[in-house]
N, C-alpha and C positions, 0 to 999 in steps of 0.2 A: 610940282605935283600934276599928274594927268587930270585934265578937266573933262567934263561930261561931253564936250564936243567930240572927243576921241571915241567915247562910248557910242555916240550917235552914229558915227561912221560904220560901226559894226552891227547895227541893228537892221532888221528886215525893213523893207519899204513900208512906209506908213506908221512905223513904230516910233515911240518917243518915251524918254525918261520922265516920269511924273513924280517920282519921289526918290530921295537918296538918304538913307538912314544909317548912321554910324553903327558898326558892330563893335561890341566891347570885348576886351580880352587880348587884343593884338599887342605884342611887345616889339615886333620888328617891322610891322607894316600897318598902314592905315587901311581899314576894311570898311566897305560900305555896301549895304543891301539896297539894290536898285529895283524899283518897281517900274515895269515897262507896260505902257498902254499899247494895245494892238488895234489894227483897223476894225476888227469885228467887235470891239468894245470890251474884250476880256483883258486880263492882266497876266503877265509872266514875270518871273523874278530872276535877277542875276546878282552876282557878287563881284565887286571890283576890289582887287588887292593892289595897293600902291606902296612901294617901298620908299621910305623917306631917309635921305642921308645915309644910305647903306652902300659901302663900296663893293660889297659882294652881291648886290641886287641882281646884276646881270646873270651870275651863275645860278642863283636861286630861281630866277624866272625861267632860265633855260631848262633846269632840271624838272621844275614843276610842269611846265608846258609839255616837255617830252614825256613825263610820266602820265599825264592826263591823256595824251594822244595814244600811248601804248594801252591804257586801260579801257579805251573806248570799245574794244572788241572783246572784253572780258566780262565776267559776271561781278567784278568788284564794284560795289556802289560808290562811285566817285563822281565829282563834278565833271561836266563836259567843258572842254576848252572852247571859248568863243574867239578870243584874240589875245595877243601878247605883244607888248612894245615897252622897252625899258623906260620907266621903272614900274610898269603896271601889267596886271593880268586880269582878264575878264573871263568869268566862268559862270556856269549855271548855279543857281541856288539849290541847295539840297534840304529836304525836310528833316525834321527831328531836332533833338537838342542834346547837349552834353549832360551827363548825369554823374555827379561826383559825390552823391550821398551814399551812406552805408545801406540804406533800404534797397533790397533787391539785388545787392551785389553778388550774392551766391548764384543768381541766375544770369547776371551779365558777364561774369568771368568766363564761363564756357563759351559764350557767344564771342567774346573778345579773342579767345584762343582759336576758335574755329575760323574766324575771319582772318587772323594772322596766317594760319596755315594756307588759306586760299591765296593770300597776297604773295607768300613765298613760292607758290606754285606757278605764278605768272611767268610765261616764257616770252620776254620782250623781243621784238624784231631787232632792236638795237639796245644793247646793255647800257645801263647808266654807268656813271664813273665808279671806280672802285671806292669802297668806304674809306673815310679818313678818320684816323684815330684822334679824338679830341682831348684825350687825357694822356699825359706822359709821366714817366717816373720823376721828371724834374719839375713838373707843374702841379702835381697833385698836392692838395693841402689837407693835412690831417688835424683833428682836434688835439689840443694840449692834453698830454697824458695818455693818449691812445697810441698803441704800437701797431702800425700798419706796414712795418718793414718787410714782412713776408709777402704781402700783396704787392708792394712797390717793386720787389725783386721779380715777381712774376711779370709785371708790366714791362720792366726793363728788358726782360728776355724776349720780347716780341711776341706776336700772335702765332698760335700753332697752325698747322695746315688746316684748310677748310674747303668745303664745297660751296661755292658761291650761289646765292639766290637773289631774287629781286627783293630789296629791302625798302620799307617805308622810311625808316631811320628816326622817326619821332612818333612811333605808334604808342599811344597811351590814351587813357580815358578822355582827356581834353580834346583829342582829335578824332573822336568817334561819336557820331550822332545816333541817338536811340529814339524809338517810339515804343514805350514800354520796355520790354526786354529784347526787342528786335532791333538789330543794327540797320539804320537807314542810309548811312553814309560814312565814309572815311575821308577826312579832309587834310589839308596841309601836306602836300607832297613835295615840298621844296627841298627836302633832304634826301630824296630817293637815291639809293646807292646799290652797288653790287657787293655782297659780302656774306658772312656767316649768319645763320638764323639767330645765333646767340645774341647778337647786338639788339635786334628788335625785342626779343624775349626778355632780356635783362633790363632794357630801358622801360618796358611796360611794367615789369615786376617791381622795379624800383619806384615808379610812380604810384603803383597800387599800395606799396608799403608806406610811402609818404602820406598818401591820402587816407588810408584805412587801417594802417598798422601792419607790421612785418609779416604776421601770420598769413594775410591775404595774398602775399606774393607767391605763396607755394601751394595754395589750396583752391580748388574750384567748388568746394562745399563749405558751409559755415563752420568756423572753429568752435570748439566746445565752450570757450570763454571769449569774452569781448577782446579784440586785438589790442595789444599794448601800444603805447605811443612809440614812434620811431626812436631808435637808440640815439642818445646824444653823441655817440662815438661814430656816427656815420661820417665817412670822409667826404669832403667836397673837392671839386676839381678846379673851381675858378673858371669854368668854361660853360658853354651852353649845354654841355652834355648832362649837367646836373639838373634833374627834373624839378619842377615846382608845381604846387597845386594850383596853377593858374595858366591855361594853354595859350600858346602863341597866337593862334588865330582861330576863328570859328566861321563856318560857312552858313550861319543861321542868323536870322534877325533876333534882336534882343528880346528875350521872353523871361518872365519871372522865374528865377531859380536857375537860369541857364548861364552859368559863369564858366566859360571854357578854361584846362591847364596849359604848359609851355615848353619849349623847344630844344631840339637838337641842332 
């Protein structure tokens, strides 16, 4: 694991790490919130992501560092890259917190949609790699008694033609930080890819359905009745493409009620 001596090498002159606090919710990486003391007596905050025993860490680090660099010249609220070296990435801390409760959801969904449109409009200097299909006709797992043959046939037929855009690839409530109903940051860019908008939209909608009920995946205004629980006949893929109400990583220090969801 990267030690704090590596972090110190990338701080400004006279700065030092005075606190390193674990961030909770990470499934694929160790996350630490670092407090940095500056020569003028003030404090600034960074986040250190360190992959542990992950054979694909180098690829994730490359994609996230590339994405953060591309986003520096855009209006997308994302962390600033400070340094990267396998198996770690150092970036700025972003304010806000993940919000996974039903309260205020009708106001947050439009904000999520508008932010995703802005992400898809990014014109990178260098495109990220093409998207990778994480679910195949041979690996999808369906519940006993459920007939998913028609859907599996569609998957087997390959993807239709599409116009590629800049994808987050794990865009869902657990990777978006809020202050009230205002988005303050989008984090966890390790899956950045080039592909059809449908991938981000469907992934976010699925997470909304799992967290709040299926009705919320299709509406930006409150349903007339409380959303029902997710159907027991939802197919699972056996891969990280299946969302979970617990995000991969968060770019925020642990705060009460801030329990981030997880990964593509």
